[in-house]
Structures are given as C-alpha cells and as structure tokens.
N, CA, C and O atoms as CSV, one atom per row, in Angstrom:
chain,resi,resn,atom,element,x,y,z
A,1,MET,N,N,34.202,63.906,124.204
A,1,MET,CA,C,34.653,65.223,124.556
A,1,MET,C,C,33.449,66.010,125.069
A,1,MET,O,O,32.364,65.980,124.488
A,2,THR,N,N,33.677,66.710,126.168
A,2,THR,CA,C,32.568,67.475,126.731
A,2,THR,C,C,32.418,68.795,126.001
A,2,THR,O,O,33.286,69.205,125.230
A,3,ASP,N,N,31.313,69.441,126.256
A,3,ASP,CA,C,31.029,70.734,125.631
A,3,ASP,C,C,32.064,71.780,126.039
A,3,ASP,O,O,32.479,72.601,125.221
A,4,GLU,N,N,32.475,71.749,127.295
A,4,GLU,CA,C,33.464,72.720,127.806
A,4,GLU,C,C,34.827,72.508,127.157
A,4,GLU,O,O,35.503,73.471,126.794
A,5,GLN,N,N,35.229,71.250,127.011
A,5,GLN,CA,C,36.503,70.949,126.363
A,5,GLN,C,C,36.477,71.382,124.895
A,5,GLN,O,O,37.457,71.920,124.378
A,6,LEU,N,N,35.368,71.146,124.248
A,6,LEU,CA,C,35.229,71.546,122.851
A,6,LEU,C,C,35.291,73.066,122.712
A,6,LEU,O,O,35.891,73.594,121.776
A,7,GLN,N,N,34.665,73.753,123.654
A,7,GLN,CA,C,34.707,75.226,123.638
A,7,GLN,C,C,36.134,75.717,123.870
A,7,GLN,O,O,36.586,76.641,123.195
A,8,ASN,N,N,36.852,75.102,124.825
A,8,ASN,CA,C,38.244,75.473,125.099
A,8,ASN,C,C,39.126,75.217,123.874
A,8,ASN,O,O,39.986,76.029,123.534
A,9,LEU,N,N,38.901,74.085,123.225
A,9,LEU,CA,C,39.669,73.751,122.027
A,9,LEU,C,C,39.377,74.745,120.903
A,9,LEU,O,O,40.296,75.169,120.203
A,10,THR,N,N,38.145,75.109,120.728
A,10,THR,CA,C,37.762,76.087,119.703
A,10,THR,C,C,38.398,77.442,120.004
A,10,THR,O,O,38.911,78.104,119.101
A,11,THR,N,N,38.365,77.854,121.271
A,11,THR,CA,C,38.974,79.124,121.671
A,11,THR,C,C,40.479,79.107,121.400
A,11,THR,O,O,41.039,80.079,120.893
A,12,ALA,N,N,41.119,77.997,121.743
A,12,ALA,CA,C,42.573,77.886,121.533
A,12,ALA,C,C,42.907,77.942,120.046
A,12,ALA,O,O,43.881,78.582,119.649
A,13,ILE,N,N,42.100,77.273,119.223
A,13,ILE,CA,C,42.347,77.286,117.780
A,13,ILE,C,C,42.140,78.686,117.216
A,13,ILE,O,O,42.913,79.122,116.363
A,14,LEU,N,N,41.124,79.391,117.670
A,14,LEU,CA,C,40.884,80.761,117.203
A,14,LEU,C,C,42.023,81.692,117.616
A,14,LEU,O,O,42.442,82.548,116.838
A,15,GLU,N,N,42.523,81.521,118.843
A,15,GLU,CA,C,43.656,82.335,119.296
A,15,GLU,C,C,44.887,82.061,118.440
A,15,GLU,O,O,45.610,82.981,118.060
A,16,MET,N,N,45.117,80.776,118.141
A,16,MET,CA,C,46.260,80.433,117.293
A,16,MET,C,C,46.101,81.040,115.901
A,16,MET,O,O,47.073,81.514,115.313
A,17,LYS,N,N,44.887,81.026,115.378
A,17,LYS,CA,C,44.636,81.605,114.057
A,17,LYS,C,C,44.920,83.107,114.075
A,17,LYS,O,O,45.548,83.632,113.155
A,18,MET,N,N,44.462,83.793,115.115
A,18,MET,CA,C,44.700,85.236,115.211
A,18,MET,C,C,46.193,85.522,115.363
A,18,MET,O,O,46.712,86.476,114.782
A,19,ASN,N,N,46.879,84.689,116.149
A,19,ASN,CA,C,48.322,84.871,116.308
A,19,ASN,C,C,49.057,84.660,114.988
A,19,ASN,O,O,49.992,85.398,114.678
A,20,LEU,N,N,48.649,83.667,114.211
A,20,LEU,CA,C,49.265,83.428,112.908
A,20,LEU,C,C,49.006,84.585,111.956
A,20,LEU,O,O,49.890,84.967,111.190
A,21,GLU,N,N,47.810,85.140,111.998
A,21,GLU,CA,C,47.507,86.290,111.148
A,21,GLU,C,C,48.364,87.489,111.536
A,21,GLU,O,O,48.866,88.200,110.665
A,22,ARG,N,N,48.536,87.720,112.838
A,22,ARG,CA,C,49.406,88.822,113.289
A,22,ARG,C,C,50.841,88.592,112.862
A,22,ARG,O,O,51.533,89.524,112.451
A,23,MET,N,N,51.291,87.340,112.960
A,23,MET,CA,C,52.655,87.028,112.532
A,23,MET,C,C,52.833,87.292,111.042
A,23,MET,O,O,53.870,87.800,110.615
A,24,ALA,N,N,51.816,86.945,110.248
A,24,ALA,CA,C,51.886,87.188,108.802
A,24,ALA,C,C,51.957,88.685,108.520
A,24,ALA,O,O,52.713,89.116,107.649
A,25,GLU,N,N,51.177,89.479,109.247
A,25,GLU,CA,C,51.220,90.929,109.071
A,25,GLU,C,C,52.600,91.479,109.434
A,25,GLU,O,O,53.154,92.318,108.724
A,26,LYS,N,N,53.143,90.993,110.548
A,26,LYS,CA,C,54.463,91.457,110.979
A,26,LYS,C,C,55.534,91.056,109.973
A,26,LYS,O,O,56.477,91.809,109.732
A,27,GLN,N,N,55.391,89.870,109.385
A,27,GLN,CA,C,56.355,89.450,108.368
A,27,GLN,C,C,56.299,90.364,107.157
A,27,GLN,O,O,57.337,90.705,106.590
A,28,GLU,N,N,55.113,90.761,106.757
A,28,GLU,CA,C,54.979,91.684,105.630
A,28,GLU,C,C,55.639,93.019,105.956
A,28,GLU,O,O,56.294,93.612,105.099
A,29,GLU,N,N,55.473,93.492,107.179
A,29,GLU,CA,C,56.126,94.736,107.595
A,29,GLU,C,C,57.641,94.576,107.565
A,29,GLU,O,O,58.358,95.475,107.124
A,30,MET,N,N,58.126,93.426,108.036
A,30,MET,CA,C,59.570,93.194,108.027
A,30,MET,C,C,60.112,93.140,106.609
A,30,MET,O,O,61.207,93.637,106.347
A,31,VAL,N,N,59.360,92.541,105.690
A,31,VAL,CA,C,59.792,92.485,104.287
A,31,VAL,C,C,59.908,93.897,103.733
A,31,VAL,O,O,60.873,94.221,103.041
A,32,ASP,N,N,58.924,94.737,104.037
A,32,ASP,CA,C,58.983,96.128,103.581
A,32,ASP,C,C,60.177,96.853,104.182
A,32,ASP,O,O,60.865,97.603,103.490
A,33,ASP,N,N,60.426,96.631,105.479
A,33,ASP,CA,C,61.565,97.267,106.139
A,33,ASP,C,C,62.884,96.811,105.532
A,33,ASP,O,O,63.785,97.623,105.325
A,34,VAL,N,N,63.003,95.527,105.248
A,34,VAL,CA,C,64.240,95.004,104.654
A,34,VAL,C,C,64.438,95.581,103.254
A,34,VAL,O,O,65.564,95.884,102.860
A,35,LYS,N,N,63.349,95.733,102.504
A,35,LYS,CA,C,63.455,96.347,101.172
A,35,LYS,C,C,63.949,97.782,101.273
A,35,LYS,O,O,64.776,98.213,100.469
A,36,GLN,N,N,63.446,98.526,102.257
A,36,GLN,CA,C,63.889,99.907,102.428
A,36,GLN,C,C,65.359,99.962,102.838
A,36,GLN,O,O,66.103,100.818,102.358
A,37,ILE,N,N,65.778,99.066,103.712
A,37,ILE,CA,C,67.182,99.025,104.131
A,37,ILE,C,C,68.067,98.681,102.940
A,37,ILE,O,O,69.113,99.297,102.734
A,38,LYS,N,N,67.646,97.704,102.168
A,38,LYS,CA,C,68.420,97.300,100.987
A,38,LYS,C,C,68.552,98.456,100.009
A,38,LYS,O,O,69.619,98.678,99.437
A,39,LYS,N,N,67.459,99.193,99.820
A,39,LYS,CA,C,67.514,100.342,98.921
A,39,LYS,C,C,68.451,101.418,99.472
A,39,LYS,O,O,69.208,102.027,98.715
A,40,ALA,N,N,68.405,101.653,100.776
A,40,ALA,CA,C,69.258,102.673,101.382
A,40,ALA,C,C,70.734,102.304,101.284
A,40,ALA,O,O,71.587,103.189,101.208
A,41,VAL,N,N,71.040,101.034,101.283
A,41,VAL,CA,C,72.434,100.605,101.230
A,41,VAL,C,C,72.935,100.512,99.793
A,41,VAL,O,O,74.032,100.979,99.488
A,42,TYR,N,N,72.149,99.921,98.919
A,42,TYR,CA,C,72.641,99.585,97.582
A,42,TYR,C,C,72.213,100.537,96.480
A,42,TYR,O,O,72.618,100.334,95.335
A,43,ASP,N,N,71.428,101.552,96.751
A,43,ASP,CA,C,70.984,102.482,95.715
A,43,ASP,C,C,72.206,103.127,95.055
A,43,ASP,O,O,73.031,103.720,95.750
A,44,PRO,N,N,72.337,103.023,93.723
A,44,PRO,CA,C,73.546,103.526,93.060
A,44,PRO,C,C,73.699,105.043,93.114
A,44,PRO,O,O,74.809,105.548,92.948
A,45,GLU,N,N,72.629,105.771,93.338
A,45,GLU,CA,C,72.709,107.233,93.360
A,45,GLU,C,C,72.947,107.780,94.768
A,45,GLU,O,O,73.824,108.621,94.966
A,46,GLN,N,N,72.177,107.310,95.735
A,46,GLN,CA,C,72.245,107.879,97.074
A,46,GLN,C,C,72.417,106.834,98.161
A,46,GLN,O,O,72.233,107.141,99.339
A,47,GLY,N,N,72.762,105.625,97.802
A,47,GLY,CA,C,72.933,104.566,98.788
A,47,GLY,C,C,74.209,104.753,99.593
A,47,GLY,O,O,75.032,105.621,99.303
A,48,LEU,N,N,74.347,103.932,100.591
A,48,LEU,CA,C,75.505,104.007,101.480
A,48,LEU,C,C,76.807,103.802,100.724
A,48,LEU,O,O,77.775,104.533,100.938
A,49,TYR,N,N,76.834,102.804,99.834
A,49,TYR,CA,C,78.052,102.549,99.071
A,49,TYR,C,C,78.400,103.711,98.150
A,49,TYR,O,O,79.576,104.033,97.977
A,50,ALA,N,N,77.400,104.338,97.564
A,50,ALA,CA,C,77.656,105.493,96.697
A,50,ALA,C,C,78.218,106.654,97.501
A,50,ALA,O,O,79.113,107.358,97.034
A,51,ARG,N,N,77.701,106.858,98.700
A,51,ARG,CA,C,78.202,107.947,99.549
A,51,ARG,C,C,79.628,107.676,100.003
A,51,ARG,O,O,80.456,108.586,100.026
A,52,ILE,N,N,79.916,106.448,100.361
A,52,ILE,CA,C,81.280,106.106,100.781
A,52,ILE,C,C,82.252,106.299,99.622
A,52,ILE,O,O,83.358,106.805,99.815
A,53,LYS,N,N,81.849,105.901,98.429
A,53,LYS,CA,C,82.710,106.077,97.257
A,53,LYS,C,C,82.986,107.555,97.011
A,53,LYS,O,O,84.118,107.936,96.714
A,54,ALA,N,N,81.956,108.390,97.132
A,54,ALA,CA,C,82.134,109.832,96.942
A,54,ALA,C,C,83.068,110.407,98.008
A,54,ALA,O,O,83.904,111.258,97.702
A,55,LEU,N,N,82.934,109.957,99.240
A,55,LEU,CA,C,83.821,110.433,100.310
A,55,LEU,C,C,85.266,110.008,100.076
A,55,LEU,O,O,86.191,110.779,100.326
A,56,GLU,N,N,85.460,108.780,99.595
A,56,GLU,CA,C,86.822,108.315,99.311
A,56,GLU,C,C,87.448,109.131,98.187
A,56,GLU,O,O,88.629,109.473,98.252
A,57,GLN,N,N,86.668,109.443,97.157
A,57,GLN,CA,C,87.189,110.262,96.063
A,57,GLN,C,C,87.531,111.660,96.561
A,57,GLN,O,O,88.564,112.214,96.186
A,58,TRP,N,N,86.677,112.236,97.400
A,58,TRP,CA,C,86.946,113.552,97.965
A,58,TRP,C,C,88.209,113.519,98.818
A,58,TRP,O,O,89.027,114.437,98.754
A,59,LYS,N,N,88.369,112.481,99.606
A,59,LYS,CA,C,89.551,112.345,100.464
A,59,LYS,C,C,90.821,112.253,99.625
A,59,LYS,O,O,91.828,112.883,99.950
A,60,ASP,N,N,90.779,111.471,98.546
A,60,ASP,CA,C,91.953,111.334,97.676
A,60,ASP,C,C,92.322,112.666,97.035
A,60,ASP,O,O,93.496,113.038,97.011
A,61,SER,N,N,91.339,113.382,96.519
A,61,SER,CA,C,91.644,114.656,95.872
A,61,SER,C,C,92.120,115.688,96.895
A,61,SER,O,O,93.018,116.477,96.602
A,62,THR,N,N,91.536,115.691,98.077
A,62,THR,CA,C,91.965,116.618,99.125
A,62,THR,C,C,93.384,116.311,99.573
A,62,THR,O,O,94.174,117.221,99.824
A,63,SER,N,N,93.699,115.042,99.672
A,63,SER,CA,C,95.048,114.648,100.071
A,63,SER,C,C,96.079,115.131,99.044
A,63,SER,O,O,97.145,115.619,99.418
A,64,LYS,N,N,95.767,114.998,97.774
A,64,LYS,CA,C,96.683,115.459,96.724
A,64,LYS,C,C,96.870,116.973,96.804
A,64,LYS,O,O,97.989,117.472,96.680
A,65,ILE,N,N,95.796,117.687,97.006
A,65,ILE,CA,C,95.870,119.148,97.097
A,65,ILE,C,C,96.707,119.562,98.310
A,65,ILE,O,O,97.506,120.495,98.233
A,66,MET,N,N,96.516,118.862,99.429
A,66,MET,CA,C,97.293,119.191,100.633
A,66,MET,C,C,98.788,118.968,100.398
A,66,MET,O,O,99.608,119.762,100.859
A,67,TRP,N,N,99.152,117.897,99.687
A,67,TRP,CA,C,100.557,117.653,99.389
A,67,TRP,C,C,101.133,118.770,98.507
A,67,TRP,O,O,102.262,119.210,98.725
A,68,VAL,N,N,100.377,119.219,97.531
A,68,VAL,CA,C,100.838,120.304,96.658
A,68,VAL,C,C,101.027,121.578,97.479
A,68,VAL,O,O,102.038,122.263,97.327
A,69,ILE,N,N,100.073,121.900,98.341
A,69,ILE,CA,C,100.168,123.106,99.165
A,69,ILE,C,C,101.363,123.019,100.113
A,69,ILE,O,O,102.121,123.981,100.241
A,70,MET,N,N,101.537,121.886,100.771
A,70,MET,CA,C,102.657,121.740,101.706
A,70,MET,C,C,103.999,121.818,100.978
A,70,MET,O,O,104.938,122.434,101.481
A,71,THR,N,N,104.097,121.204,99.809
A,71,THR,CA,C,105.337,121.259,99.030
A,71,THR,C,C,105.631,122.697,98.611
A,71,THR,O,O,106.782,123.131,98.656
A,72,THR,N,N,104.617,123.428,98.210
A,72,THR,CA,C,104.790,124.829,97.821
A,72,THR,C,C,105.248,125.660,99.006
A,72,THR,O,O,106.149,126.487,98.865
A,73,ILE,N,N,104.648,125.458,100.171
A,73,ILE,CA,C,105.047,126.222,101.365
A,73,ILE,C,C,106.481,125.913,101.755
A,73,ILE,O,O,107.246,126.819,102.083
A,74,VAL,N,N,106.851,124.637,101.721
A,74,VAL,CA,C,108.229,124.267,102.060
A,74,VAL,C,C,109.191,124.885,101.050
A,74,VAL,O,O,110.256,125.369,101.433
A,75,GLY,N,N,108.833,124.877,99.775
A,75,GLY,CA,C,109.687,125.484,98.753
A,75,GLY,C,C,109.829,126.980,98.950
A,75,GLY,O,O,110.928,127.518,98.818
A,76,LEU,N,N,108.735,127.664,99.264
A,76,LEU,CA,C,108.795,129.108,99.506
A,76,LEU,C,C,109.619,129.432,100.747
A,76,LEU,O,O,110.401,130.383,100.744
A,77,LEU,N,N,109.450,128.651,101.800
A,77,LEU,CA,C,110.242,128.890,103.016
A,77,LEU,C,C,111.726,128.660,102.761
A,77,LEU,O,O,112.570,129.416,103.242
A,78,THR,N,N,112.037,127.620,102.007
A,78,THR,CA,C,113.440,127.338,101.690
A,78,THR,C,C,114.025,128.464,100.846
A,78,THR,O,O,115.141,128.912,101.110
A,79,THR,N,N,113.298,128.924,99.846
A,79,THR,CA,C,113.766,130.019,98.998
A,79,THR,C,C,113.957,131.288,99.818
A,79,THR,O,O,114.961,131.984,99.663
A,80,THR,N,N,113.000,131.592,100.688
A,80,THR,CA,C,113.104,132.786,101.544
A,80,THR,C,C,114.306,132.677,102.476
A,80,THR,O,O,115.029,133.653,102.676
A,81,PHE,N,N,114.514,131.523,103.031
A,81,PHE,CA,C,115.640,131.300,103.944
A,81,PHE,C,C,116.970,131.523,103.222
A,81,PHE,O,O,117.839,132.235,103.727
A,82,TYR,N,N,117.132,130.915,102.041
A,82,TYR,CA,C,118.371,131.061,101.290
A,82,TYR,C,C,118.581,132.510,100.822
A,82,TYR,O,O,119.698,133.025,100.878
A,83,GLN,N,N,117.519,133.155,100.366
A,83,GLN,CA,C,117.648,134.559,99.917
A,83,GLN,C,C,117.959,135.475,101.083
A,83,GLN,O,O,118.686,136.454,100.914
A,84,GLY,N,N,117.437,135.190,102.241
A,84,GLY,CA,C,117.665,136.029,103.413
A,84,GLY,C,C,119.107,135.905,103.917
A,84,GLY,O,O,119.699,136.904,104.324
A,85,PHE,N,N,119.666,134.727,103.896
A,85,PHE,CA,C,121.012,134.538,104.423
A,85,PHE,C,C,122.101,134.710,103.388
A,85,PHE,O,O,123.237,135.020,103.746
A,86,LEU,N,N,121.795,134.522,102.123
A,86,LEU,CA,C,122.812,134.635,101.098
A,86,LEU,C,C,122.889,136.049,100.513
A,86,LEU,O,O,123.858,136.367,99.823
A,87,SER,N,N,121.913,136.886,100.766
A,87,SER,CA,C,121.942,138.233,100.199
A,87,SER,C,C,122.849,139.160,100.958
A,87,SER,O,O,122.976,140.330,100.599
C-alpha cells in the first residue's frame, strides 16, 4: 500500500468515526424527544389522554344539561300554548 492510499484510508476512517459520533449524538437527541412526546401523551395529569377524558366528561355533562333545558322550554311553551287557548 502506498503512502497516499494509506492517507486516504486513514481520512476515510476518521470521517466514518466522526459520522458515527454525530449519529450517536442525534440518537440521544431523538431519545430525549421521544421521552418528551411520551410524557406529553401519557402524563396522567396533563397528558393528551387526560385532556381528552376531561373533554368527554364535559361534553357528557353539557349534553345532559342541554336536554334538561330543552325539555323545560318545550314544557313551558306547551303550558303557555294550552293556557292561552283554553282560557
């Protein structure tokens, strides 16, 4: 092997080493990012699932209240109608 080939091989190996080190750093960043995403989704207090559960509970209670209000309005209108025409 000539001196130039050996130098080229050494340069290529050093470049590969630097690329592997960068890849390792990027993997560590990705692990941190995945941990943050997992926490944002699964956190029992403020995670995505907790927020969806709270919204579903709010929707259910609001729906019940709306039915009570609508039933009351229909009952009042019916009573007013009958009292107006039967009096």
